[in-house]
N, C-alpha and C positions, 0 to 999 in steps of 0.2 A: 605761497604754498599752503594749502589747507591742511589742518590737523586731521589725519585719516580716522581718528577716533571720535570726531565730533561732527554733528550736522550743523550747517550754517544757520545762523539766527535769521528769522524772518523780519522784514520791516514791521514796525508797530502798527501801521495802518493796513496791513495786508488782510487780516481777519475781520469779518464783519461782526456785528454785535452778537448774532446768534451763535456763531462759531466760537467767539471768545467765551460765551456762556458755557459751551460744552467743555472747553479747555479748563475753565475754572471749576467745572463739576468733576474734574479728575479723569477726563477721557484721554488718557495718555497716548493711546494708539492713534487717535485722531490728531493729536498735537504733532506726533511724528510725521504723519502724512502731510499735514498742512505746512509744516516747516520745510519738508523736502520740496513740496510744490513751490513754496515761496523762494527757496534757494534757487530753484530752476529758473525763476523769473529774474531775481535780483542779481545773481552771481554767475549765471551761465550754466554751470553743471553742478551736480550734487555728488556727494561721496557715494551714495547708492548707485547712481548711474555710472560713475567711474568704475565701480566694482562689477559692472555688467549685470546689475539686477534689473530685469525687464518689468518688474511688478512693484515699482516704488509706491504706487497708489493703490495697490490691491489689498484692501483692508478687511473684506468681509470675514476672513478666517480669524483675524484679531478680534473683531467685534463679537464673534461667537464666543471666543474664549473669555471675554469680559462680561458677557451676559447682555450686551446691548443689542437690540433688534437690528437685523441686517438691513431692513428697509430704511430705518433711520440713518444708519451709517452710510448707506448708498446716497441718500439725499444730501448728507453732509459733504460727501466727496463730489457730488454733482455741483454743489455750491463752490467748492474749491476750484473745480474745473471751469465753472462760469467766470470766476475771478481771473483765472489764468487766461481765459479767452479774451477778456477785455484788455489785457496787456499786449496782445499780438497785433501786428500790422494787418490791414485788410488782406493783402496778398497771402500772408502766412495763415490767416484764418481760412481763406478759401482753399489753400493747399491742404491744410490739415483735415478739413472737412472732406475733401475729395479723396484723400488717402484712406479714408475709412472703408472704401469699397474693396480694398485688397484683403486677401486671406493669406496668412503666413507672412513670408517675407517677399520683398519685391525689389527690383533693381532701379537704378537711376533713370534708365531710359523709359521704363514703364511709369515711374512717378511723373516724369515730364509729359509723356504722351497722354496719360489718363487724367492726371490731376493738375497738370500745368505747373507743377512744382519745380522751380529752378534749383540749381545746385546750392545757391546762396540760401534759399528758403529751407532746403533740407538741412543745411548746416545749422541754421538758426533753431529749427525745431529740435535738432539733436542736442544743441547746447542747452536748451531749456528742458531737456529730458521728456519732451513730448513725443519724441521719435528715438528709436534706438538703432544705432549702426552696428551691423554684424558682417563679418567677412564671409565670402562665398568660397567655393573650392579653389578658385583661381586667385584668391587674395584680394578680390575687388569688393567694393562696398555694396551691401544690400541693407534694407531697412525693415524695421518691424514696428508696428503700432500696438501698444498694449490694449488689451480687450476693453478696459474701462474707457480709455481715451477713444478707442474706435467707436464704441457705442455713442459716446457724447458727440463725436464728429458726425456720425450718421444722422443723429437727430438734427444737428444744425443744417446738414445737407437737405434733409426733408423739409425743414422750415423754410429754406430758401427756394424750394421747388426745383432743385438741381439733381436730385437723386437719380431719376430715370436717365437723364442725359449722361451723367458720369458713369453709371453702370453700363450704358451702351458703349461708351468709349473703352471701358474695361473689357467688355466682350470683344470689341473689334480688335484691340491690341493682342489678346491672347488667341483669338481665332486666326489671326495672321500667322502666329507662331505655329499653330497646328497645321495650317495650310503649307507652311514651309517644310514641316515634317513629311507631309504627303509627297511633296516635290522631291525631297531628299531620299525617299525610299530607294533602295537598291542602287545607291550612288556612294561615292567616297565621302560625301558630306553627311551621311546619315548619323554617324556616331556623335558628331558635335551638336547637331540639331536635337537629337534625342536626349543628350546630356542637359541641354537647356530646358527641355520639357520636364525633365525630372526635377530640376530646381524649382520650376514654376508650376508644378503639378497642382498645388493647393489652389492657386488662382484659376487654372484651367478648369478644375473640377467645380469651383464656385461659379464660374461663368456658365458652365453647363447646367448646373442646378437652377440658376436664375433664369436661363432660357426656358427650361422646362416649366418653372413656376409661372412665368408670364405667358406660357402657351405659344412661344415663338418656335414653331415647328421646324422651319428651315434652319434657323440658328442652331437648334439642338442637334438636328441630324448632321449638320456640317461638322460639329465637334465630335460626335460619336464616330462618324466615319473616319475622321482624321486621327483620333486618339488611338485607333487600332495600332498604329505604328509604335506608340509608346506602351500600350497595355500589354502587348505580347512580350515585352521585355521586362515588365515590372511586377506582374502578378497574374495568377491564373485568370484566364478570360471569363470563366464562369462567375467570378466574383463581381464582374461588371454587368452581369445579366439583368439585375433589377433596374439599374438606371437606363440600360438599353431598351428594356421592355417599356418603361415609362415614356421614353422618347418616341418609340414606334406607335404608342397609343395616342399621341397628340393628333389633333385634327389635321387631315391631309391638306397640303397646300398645292393646289393644281397649277399655280403659276411658277412654281420652283423648277429648277433643273432636275429632271428625273434621276440623273446620275448621283445627286446628293443623297436621295433616299436609297438608291441602289447600293451605295457603299455601306450605309448603315445596316441595310438588310443582310449584306454579306458578313459584316461583323457579328450580327446576331446569329447568323448561321453557324459561325465558328464556335460561338459560346455553347451551342447545343450539340455539337458534332459527336461527342462521345456519350451523350446522355439520352437523346431522343432522336432517332433516325428520321422519322417522318417530319418532325418539326424542323430539323436542320435542313433537310432536303427541300422542304416547302419554302423556307426563307431564302435559300439560294435560288430556287426557281423564280420566286417573286423578284429577287434582285436581278436575275437574268433578264426578265421582261422589262424592267425599268432601264437597264443599260441598253437594251435593244431600242427602246423608245427614244433614248437619248442619242442613238447612233454613235455609241462609244465602243469600238471594237476591242480596245485594250482592256477596258473595264469588263466587257463581255467575256473575254478570254480568261481574266482573273476569276470571274464567277464560275466559269466552266471548270477551272482547276479546283475551286472550293467545293463545287458540287461533286466532282470526281473524287476528291479526298473523302467526302462524307460516305460515298459508296464504298471506297476502299476500306475505310474504318469498319464498315459493317459487312466486309467480306465479299462484296460484289465487284470483283476485280475486273471482269470483262467490261462492265459499264464504266468503271474508272479509267481503264485503258482507252476506251473510245473517246471519252471526254478530254483526256490529256492530249490525244492526237488532234482533236478539233482545236484545242487551245494552241497547239504548236503551229498548225496551219494558219490560224488567225494572226498569231504573233509574227510569223514570218511575213505575212502579207502587210501587216501594219508597221513593219520595221521596228519591232520592239525586242531588242536583244535580251533584256532581262526576262521578259515573258517567255522567250524561246528557251532560255536556260532553265527556268522553273518548270516549263513543260517537259523538258528532257529529264529533269530530276523526277518529276511525277511518273514519267514512263519507266524510269529506272526502278522506282518503288513498286510499280505494278509488276514488272518483270521479276523483281525480287520475290514478291508475294506468290508468283506462279512457280518459283523455283528455277527460273531461266536466268542463271547467274551471268552467263556471257553477255546476254542481251542487256541485262541490268548494268553490267560494267561499261558497255559501250555507251549507253545513254548517260550514265553518270559522269563518265570522263568527258563527254561532249559538253555537258552542262557546266562542269567545273572549269573547263577552258574558257567559257564565256564569262563566268563569274570572276575569274582571275583577271581577265582583260578589263572588266568593268570596275574592278577593285571593290567588290561587294563581299566583305569578310564573312558576314553571318551566313549568306547563301552558300559560299564555298565550304564553310564549316559544316553545315547540314549535309551537303552532298558527300563530303569526305567521310563523315560518319557512316553513311550508307555504303560507300565504296569500301571502307575498311571491313565492314560486315561481309561484303561480297568476297573479298580476298580471304577472309577467315573461313568461310564455308567452302571455298575452292581449295582450302588447305595450302594457300600460298602464304606461308607464315611470315617470310621477310617483308612482303608487300603489305600484309595486314598490320604487322607491328609498326612499320614505317608510318602508315596512315594514322594509326591510333596515337603514336607519339606526336605527330604533327597536330592532331586535333587537341590533345591534352595541352600542348604548348600554347595553342590559340586560346584555350580556356583561361590559362594563367594570365594572359595579357589583356584579354577583352572582357572577361567575366561571363562569357556564354557558359551556361551550365545545363543545357537541355538534357544531356544523357551522361553526365560525368561518372556516376556510379556504374552504369553499364559499360562505359569505356574501360574503367579500371578492371572490372570483372572480366571483360573480354581480353584485355591486353596482358593480364598477369599470367594466364596459362601459356600464352605465346612466348613470353619472356622466359618462363620456366623451360620450355622446349629448347630455347636457344641459350639457356643459362645466362640470360642478360637481366640486370636489375631493372625494375620499373619503379618510377617515382610515384609513390602513392599519396604524397602530400595533397590535401584538398586544395583545389584552386582557390586563390584569394578572391574574396568578393569584390566586385567592381560594379559600376553602374554605367550604362544600363545592363540588366541581367536578362537574358533571353529565357523565357519559360514556355514558348510555343514555337514550333518549327514552321508554322504556316504563315506566309507573308504575301501581300498583294504585289502585283507587278508594278 
């Protein structure tokens, strides 16, 4: 058992002559870093690592405080890492270098798929404090590489000529995850898939940035189109506008499936929908043309609904209603039940905007029935909010209150919070009329959190 108040002593031959000279010159912070690194090699783990310190070698701040130039300190730590590198087995070197392509934390499956790192290699790297094990929300292991070690590993990867290949494997792994989210939309699997995307969001974003940087148009469009499933739950879509714009500005790839670009154009249309009418409608119109070129009726119907929603936002209810009816007919012909339900929802919104509450109620109830059958919680939630508003305006207080209570209960269990404040504002007067208490405690945050009610079929 190690003394928790002491750092393990390094072997005498661990430091080279230049490093010993630094120690003898009184560079105490370097001595600490070198000894910690040595302990990682000679004894498996360090006290700092056992305490959960991810920055055992992060000494630039210490060097500033002692007046030593940061660049010199960085060179010293590079020398320590180079010594550490020589102690590793070839498979451990290859694995650690490849792990440098990850951003944030990563799971065991990703480490094996992308870096070829076995569980035994990961355990060894953790024991030597070159890798840190962290628990995820389910109590499983995830891993993190300190930034200094990451930079060192990336240099080794470049020297070996392996960087491009490993980054491509990184992209392929996380692109498959995004594709799974597209498939899971409007199914009972949606929540689990989006939860995993939340955990790996740093890596997905870095894969997107690298695709844009290398000019890989189709790769970048594929991620932008698929990430819509996650973005609408996690942050305002307009925050993603810059990266979407950079993606759409990449050179066109005429050999790619037109549906890939169409999906990204629709995502862009949603980001502009409340800001610039003409730009939003133009993006949806371009996406519609691409889906037609791809002969994708389900994608075409989704685009019609997006285009209709843009018109509805800008008060053009008749156009929105017509487009929703076109979408409904296409979805019925394509046997797309989720698309049928969303078309009914949109027709309900149009009728609501016209003040035709009975018609709105009929459309919304029809859509809710399909959503319930499919087990699509968010879609049902959105439609029930609108249905509660219809009951309230019809002065059907018991029905309105029942719907508001149901929706608020869903918010507490799922984290959906699209209109929480409005719901409380609307339900409180109804409770007062009935002299029934309303639970006004804020819904507990959960992930994913919905921030946009528009979703693709």
